[in-house]
C-alpha positions in Angstrom: 0.0 0.0 0.0 2.8 2.4 1.0 4.6 1.7 -2.3 1.5 2.9 -4.2 1.9 6.3 -2.7 5.7 6.4 -3.1 7.6 3.5 -4.7 10.9 5.0 -3.6 10.1 4.7 0.1 11.8 1.8 1.9 10.0 0.5 5.0 12.5 0.4 7.8 13.2 -3.1 9.2 12.8 -4.2 12.8 16.4 -3.4 13.8 16.2 0.1 12.4 12.9 0.9 14.2 14.4 -0.4 17.5 17.5 1.8 17.0 15.3 4.9 16.3 13.2 4.3 19.4 16.2 3.7 21.7 18.1 6.7 20.3 15.1 8.9 20.8 14.8 7.7 24.4 18.5 8.3 25.1 18.3 11.9 23.6 15.2 12.7 25.7 16.8 11.3 28.8 19.7 13.6 28.4 17.4 16.6 28.3 15.3 15.6 31.3 17.7 17.1 33.8 16.8 20.6 32.6 13.1 19.9 33.5 14.1 18.5 36.9 16.3 21.5 37.6 13.3 23.8 37.0 11.2 22.2 39.8 10.9 25.0 42.4 10.7 22.9 45.5 10.8 19.2 46.5 9.2 16.4 44.7 7.4 13.1 45.5 7.5 9.7 43.9 5.4 6.6 43.4 6.8 3.2 42.8 5.4 -0.2 41.9 6.6 -3.6 40.7 5.1 -5.3 37.6 5.7 -8.6 35.9 4.5 -9.2 32.3 2.3 -12.3 32.0 3.5 -12.7 28.4 7.2 -13.1 29.0 7.7 -12.9 32.8 10.0 -9.8 32.4 9.8 -7.8 35.7 10.0 -4.0 35.9 10.1 -1.4 38.6 8.2 1.8 37.7 8.9 5.2 39.2 6.8 8.3 38.6 7.6 11.8 39.7 5.2 14.4 41.1 5.7 18.1 41.8 4.1 21.5 41.8 5.5 24.0 39.2 5.9 27.7 39.4 2.4 28.2 38.1 1.0 26.1 41.0 0.0 23.2 38.7 0.5 19.6 39.9 2.7 17.8 37.3 3.8 14.3 36.9 5.5 12.0 34.5 7.2 8.6 34.3 10.7 9.0 35.5 11.9 5.5 34.7 11.0 1.9 34.1 13.7 -0.3 35.4 14.3 -3.9 34.2 14.4 -6.0 37.4 16.4 -9.2 37.2 17.2 -9.6 40.9 15.0 -10.8 43.7 12.2 -8.4 44.6 13.5 -7.6 48.1 13.2 -4.3 49.9 16.9 -3.7 49.8 17.2 -4.4 46.0 14.2 -2.1 45.2 15.7 0.6 47.4 19.0 0.4 45.7 17.4 0.6 42.2 15.4 3.7 43.2 18.4 5.4 44.8 20.4 4.7 41.6 17.9 6.6 39.5 17.7 9.4 42.0 21.5 9.7 42.1 21.7 9.8 38.3 19.3 12.7 38.1 20.7 14.5 41.3 17.3 14.1 43.0 18.3 12.6 46.4 18.1 15.9 48.2 14.9 17.0 46.4 12.9 13.9 47.2 10.4 14.4 49.9 8.2 11.3 49.7 7.7 7.8 48.2 4.2 6.3 47.9 3.9 2.5 47.3 1.5 -0.3 48.1 1.6 -2.2 51.4 3.6 -5.2 50.3 6.3 -6.0 52.8 9.2 -5.5 50.3 7.9 -2.0 49.6 7.6 -1.2 53.3 11.2 -2.3 53.8 12.3 -0.3 50.8 10.7 2.9 52.2 12.4 2.4 55.6 15.8 1.8 54.0 15.7 4.9 51.8 14.6 7.0 54.8 17.4 5.6 57.0 20.0 6.2 54.3 18.9 9.7 53.5 19.1 10.5 57.2 22.6 9.0 57.5 24.1 10.3 54.2 22.4 13.7 53.9 21.2 14.4 57.4 17.8 14.8 55.8 14.9 13.7 58.1 12.1 15.1 56.0 11.8 12.1 53.7 8.9 9.7 54.4 7.4 6.5 53.0 3.6 6.6 52.4 1.3 3.6 52.2 -1.1 3.6 49.3 -4.5 4.7 50.7 -6.4 2.9 47.9 -4.6 -0.3 48.7 -5.7 0.1 52.4 -9.3 0.7 51.4 -9.1 -2.3 49.0 -8.0 -4.6 51.8 -10.8 -3.3 54.0 -13.4 -3.7 51.3 -12.3 -7.3 50.5 -13.1 -8.1 54.2 -16.7 -7.1 53.5 -16.9 -8.8 50.1 -15.6 -12.0 51.7 -18.5 -12.2 54.2 -21.1 -12.2 51.4 -19.0 -14.5 49.2 -21.9 -17.0 48.7 -24.1 -14.3 47.1 -21.2 -12.9 45.1 -20.4 -16.4 43.7 -24.0 -16.7 42.5 -24.0 -13.4 40.8 -20.6 -14.1 39.2 -21.9 -17.4 37.8 -25.1 -15.9 36.5 -23.3 -13.0 34.8 -20.9 -15.5 33.2 -23.7 -17.6 31.8 -25.4 -14.5 30.3 -22.1 -13.0 29.0 -21.2 -16.2 27.2 -24.6 -16.6 25.5 -25.5 -14.3 22.6 -29.2 -15.4 22.9 -29.3 -14.5 26.6 -27.6 -11.1 26.0 -30.1 -10.2 23.3 -33.0 -11.3 25.4 -31.8 -9.3 28.4 -31.3 -6.3 26.2 -34.9 -6.7 25.0 -36.2 -7.0 28.5 -34.3 -3.9 29.6 -35.9 -2.0 26.8 -39.4 -3.2 27.8 -38.8 -2.1 31.4 -37.3 1.2 30.2 -34.0 0.4 31.9 -30.5 0.9 30.7 -28.8 -2.3 29.4 -25.4 -3.0 30.8 -23.2 -5.5 29.1 -22.5 -8.4 31.5 -19.0 -7.9 33.0 -17.1 -10.4 35.2 -15.1 -9.2 38.1 -11.4 -9.7 38.9 -11.6 -11.4 42.3 -8.5 -9.6 43.6 -9.9 -6.2 42.8 -12.9 -5.6 45.1 -14.1 -2.6 43.1 -14.6 -4.7 40.0 -16.8 -7.0 42.1 -18.6 -3.9 43.4 -19.3 -2.7 39.8 -20.4 -6.2 38.7 -23.0 -6.3 41.5 -24.2 -2.7 40.9 -24.8 -3.5 37.2 -26.6 -6.6 38.3 -28.7 -4.6 40.7 -29.7 -2.0 38.1 -30.9 -4.8 35.8 -32.5 -6.9 38.5 -36.1 -6.9 37.2 -35.1 -7.9 33.6 -32.7 -10.5 35.0 -35.5 -12.0 37.1 -37.8 -12.0 34.0 -35.1 -13.8 32.0 -34.5 -16.3 34.8 -38.2 -17.1 35.1 -38.0 -18.9 31.7 -34.5 -20.2 31.9 -33.9 -22.8 34.5 -30.2 -23.0 33.9 -29.7 -19.5 35.4 -32.7 -19.3 37.8 -30.8 -21.0 40.6 -28.2 -18.3 40.6 -30.6 -15.4 41.2 -30.3 -14.4 44.9 -33.4 -14.8 47.0 -35.0 -12.0 49.1 -32.7 -12.5 52.1 -29.7 -12.6 49.7 -30.6 -9.3 48.2 -31.0 -7.7 51.6 -27.5 -8.7 52.4 -26.2 -7.5 49.0 -27.9 -4.1 49.2 -26.8 -3.5 52.8 -23.2 -4.4 51.8 -23.3 -2.0 48.8 -24.5 0.7 51.2 -21.4 0.1 53.3 -19.0 0.0 50.4 -20.2 3.0 48.4 -18.1 5.6 50.3 -15.0 3.4 49.9 -15.5 3.2 46.1 -15.9 7.0 45.9 -12.9 7.6 48.1 -10.7 5.4 46.0 -11.8 7.3 42.8 -11.1 10.6 44.5 -7.7 9.6 45.9 -6.5 7.9 42.7 -6.1 11.2 40.8 -2.8 12.7 40.0 -3.9 16.1 38.6 -4.8 17.7 41.9 -3.6 17.3 45.6 -4.9 14.1 47.2 -2.7 13.5 50.3 -4.6 16.2 52.3 -7.9 14.5 51.5 -6.9 11.2 53.1 -7.7 12.1 56.7 -11.2 13.5 56.2 -12.1 10.7 53.8 -10.9 8.0 56.3 -12.7 9.8 59.2 -15.9 10.0 57.1 -15.7 6.3 56.2 -15.1 5.4 59.8 -18.1 7.4 61.0 -20.2 5.9 58.1 -19.4 2.4 59.3 -19.9 3.1 62.9 -23.4 4.4 62.1 -24.3 0.9 60.8 -22.7 -1.2 63.5 -25.5 -2.5 65.7 -28.1 -0.5 63.7 -31.5 -2.1 64.2 -32.8 -3.8 61.1 -29.5 -3.7 59.3 -28.4 -7.1 58.2 -24.7 -6.5 57.7 -23.4 -5.0 61.0 -20.8 -7.8 61.0 -19.5 -6.6 57.6 -19.4 -3.0 58.8 -17.4 -4.1 61.9 -15.0 -6.2 59.8 -14.3 -3.3 57.3 -13.8 -0.9 60.2 -11.4 -3.2 62.0 -9.2 -3.4 58.9 -9.2 0.4 58.5 -8.4 0.9 62.2 -5.5 -1.5 61.7 -3.8 1.1 59.4 -5.2 4.2 61.1 -2.1 5.0 63.1 0.0 5.1 60.0 -2.5 7.2 58.1 -2.9 9.5 61.0 0.7 10.3 61.6 1.7 10.6 57.9 -1.0 13.1 57.0 -0.8 15.6 59.8 1.2 18.3 58.1 -0.6 18.0 54.7 -4.0 18.3 56.4 -3.0 21.5 58.1 -1.6 22.9 54.9 -4.9 22.4 53.0 -6.9 25.6 53.2 -10.1 23.4 53.1 -9.3 21.8 56.5 -6.5 23.3 58.5 -7.3 22.1 62.1 -11.0 21.3 61.6 -10.5 17.6 61.4 -8.7 17.3 64.7 -11.3 16.7 67.4 -9.2 17.4 70.5 -6.8 20.1 71.6 -4.1 17.4 71.8 -4.6 16.3 68.2 -4.5 19.9 67.0 -1.3 20.5 68.9 0.3 17.4 67.4 -0.7 18.6 63.9 0.7 22.1 64.4 3.9 20.6 65.8 4.2 18.4 62.7 4.2 21.6 60.6 6.6 23.4 62.9 9.1 20.6 62.8 9.7 21.2 59.1 8.8 24.9 59.0 12.3 26.2 60.0 13.7 24.6 56.8 11.6 27.0 54.7 11.7 30.1 56.8 14.4 32.7 56.1 14.8 36.4 57.1 14.3 37.2 53.4 10.9 35.6 53.3 9.0 38.5 54.7 5.2 38.3 54.3 3.0 40.9 52.6 -0.2 41.6 54.6 -3.3 41.4 52.4 -6.9 42.2 53.1 -9.0 39.2 52.2 -12.1 38.7 50.1 -13.7 35.4 50.9 -14.8 35.1 47.3 -11.5 35.7 45.6 -10.8 32.1 44.7 -13.5 29.6 43.9 -13.8 26.0 42.8 -16.2 23.1 43.6 -15.7 20.2 45.9 -17.3 16.8 45.2 -19.1 14.0 47.0 -17.1 14.3 50.2 -18.3 17.7 51.1 -20.9 16.2 53.4 -18.5 13.7 55.0 -16.1 16.5 55.9 -18.9 18.8 57.2 -20.0 16.0 59.6 -16.4 16.0 61.0 -16.0 19.7 61.4 -15.3 20.8 65.0 -15.0 24.6 65.0 -13.9 24.5 68.7 -10.4 23.7 67.5 -10.2 27.1 65.9 -10.4 28.8 69.3 -7.2 27.2 70.6 -4.9 29.9 71.8 -1.8 30.1 69.6 0.4 33.0 70.7 2.5 34.5 68.0 6.2 34.1 68.5 9.3 34.3 66.3 9.3 32.4 63.1 5.9 30.7 63.8 3.9 33.9 63.5 3.3 33.1 59.9 1.7 29.8 60.9 -0.6 31.6 63.4 -1.8 34.1 60.8 -2.6 31.3 58.3 -4.6 29.3 60.9 -6.5 32.4 61.9 -8.0 32.7 58.5 -11.4 30.8 58.0 -11.5 27.6 56.0 -13.3 27.6 52.7 -14.7 24.5 51.1 -15.2 26.3 47.8 -11.5 26.9 46.9 -9.0 24.8 45.1 -5.9 24.4 47.4 -3.3 25.2 44.8 -5.2 28.2 43.6 -5.5 29.4 47.2 -1.8 29.1 47.7 -1.0 30.8 44.4 -3.1 33.8 45.5 -1.6 33.9 49.1 2.0 32.9 48.4 3.3 36.5 48.9 1.5 36.7 52.3 2.8 33.3 53.5 6.1 32.7 51.6 7.6 30.1 53.9 4.4 28.2 54.6 3.5 28.4 50.9 6.8 26.9 49.9 6.2 24.1 52.4 2.6 23.6 51.1 4.0 23.4 47.5 6.2 20.5 48.6 3.8 18.6 50.8 0.7 18.9 48.6 2.5 17.1 45.8 2.7 13.9 47.8 0.5 11.2 46.3 -2.1 9.5 48.4 -1.9 6.4 46.2 0.5 4.6 43.9 -2.1 4.5 41.2 0.0 6.7 38.9 2.6 4.0 38.7 0.0 1.3 38.3 -1.4 3.2 35.3 2.0 3.3 33.7 2.0 -0.5 33.9 -1.5 -0.7 32.3 0.1 1.0 29.3 2.9 -1.6 29.6 0.5 -4.5 29.3 -0.7 -2.9 26.0 2.9 -2.6 24.8 4.2 -6.1 25.8 1.5 -8.3 24.3 1.4 -11.9 23.3 2.2 -10.9 19.7 5.1 -8.7 21.0 6.4 -10.9 23.8 9.9 -10.9 22.5 10.5 -7.2 23.1 13.8 -6.8 25.0 13.6 -5.0 28.4 15.6 -2.1 27.1 13.2 -1.6 24.1 10.2 -1.9 26.4 11.7 0.7 28.7 12.5 3.1 25.8 8.9 2.7 24.4 7.1 3.3 27.8 9.3 6.2 29.0 9.3 7.9 25.6 5.5 7.7 25.4 5.1 9.4 28.8 7.7 12.1 28.1 6.2 12.9 24.7 2.7 13.2 26.2 3.9 15.4 29.0 6.3 17.6 27.0 9.3 16.4 29.0 12.9 16.4 27.6 12.2 18.9 24.9 15.2 21.0 23.9 15.0 24.6 25.0 16.6 27.6 23.3 
C-alpha cells in the first residue's frame, strides 16, 4: 500500500525501528535534567513492581510528582527499570536510589508512595534511613497507598457475602457467554425502560470490579428475574430475598469506599490532604451501621472498620502536616486540643527549613470570594467531622511561627482549590507556601505508577512478547515524556 503512494520509500526493518526508538529515548533522557532543575521545590515519587504475564519480564516503575511555578501539579514517568534480581526491599531501594542519584534528586525527594507489600515497606524504611545518614535529611517519608488500604478493607466485607457474590458471578458468566441471553436481556431492559449494561465479570483480587459487577446486576435486577423465570439454567443463581437484603446492605457500606478510591487515585490535583477527612468520614459511616436495628450487615461493617483501624495510626501520623496545609481543612479535622497541637507541631518541625529572614510576608486584606472551585461528593463527609472549637485554641505569635498563626486564623473555605488558594496567598505566606507546595505534591496512592503499567500491558503483548527489556523501557518512557512535553530542547 505504501509503495503505491511512493515507490521509492523503503519501509525500515525491525532493527532500524528499534534503533530509532532507543536513540530517541536516550536523547530525551539527556534533556530531562533541565526539566528537573526547573522544579521550584521538592518532589514526590510513586513506585510499583510489575511482571509481564506474556514473557515474565519484571520491571520497577517510578513516577515523579511536583508543583511547578504556576502552581500546577505535574507528573511523568521517571523510569521503568528492568528487574532481574530478587524483589527484596533492599534491591528495590538500591534501584530507586540509583535513578535518583543519576538525576541528582536525592536531596529534592520528599516522599515515596507505594503499596503495602512487605518489600515496599522495607524499601521505604531503607531509603529514609540512608537519606538521614548520608544527607542528614529527616524530611523524607514513605507513604502507604491509601487505595490499597481501602481495597484490603473492602475485601473483608466482600468475603463475608461470598456465597451471594459467587451466585451473581456465575449468573453473569452464563449471560455473558450466551448471545441469545444477552439479546433477550437487552430486549427485556428496553421493555422495562432500563439501561442495558453489558454483563461484565469481576477480577476477584480487585474488590471494586466486584462492586461494579454487583451494581450493574442490581440495576438490571427486574429484567434478569424475568429472564431467569423462563431459563432454569440461570434461575438457581438469582439471589433470594434475604440474599438481596445482604447484598444491598453491603453495597451501602462499600459505596463511600469506592468513591474515596476514585477521588484519591487522581494525580492532577492534591490528594494527600484529603486522606484524613475521607478516612474519618468512612469510619463514621461504618460506625453508624454497626449495631443498627434492622440492618443485616453489621458484621460486615465491623469487619471493614477493623481493617481500616489497623492502618489508622500510619494514616494519621503521615497526613498531619498536609491536612493543616490544605486551606479546606487546616485544624478542623482534629477533634481534640491534643490532636491539634500534634498537627501544628508536625508543621513546625519542618517549617524552619523553609523560613528565612528574606521571606517577609506581605499583609493582604482578604475577600472570601477571591478564589472559587467546587468540591465533590465528600463535602458532606467533611462537614460532619468539622469541629470549630479547635479554631479557638490559643496560639500566641512568637518568632518564626507567627506566619503559621496568621494562616490558621483565616477561616477555612470549602469552595476553593488548594493550589489556587496558595497561588493567591503565596506572597503573604512565603515560607508556609513553599512548604505547602512540597507537601501537597505527595501522592495518596500509587495508582499513577500502576497506570503506567497498564500501558505496559498494552505494549508487551502476546504478539510482541519478544521485546527486549531495554526496548520496552524506551517505548514506555518515551511515550510518557512525549505526552507530558518532557525532555524537549529549549533555546
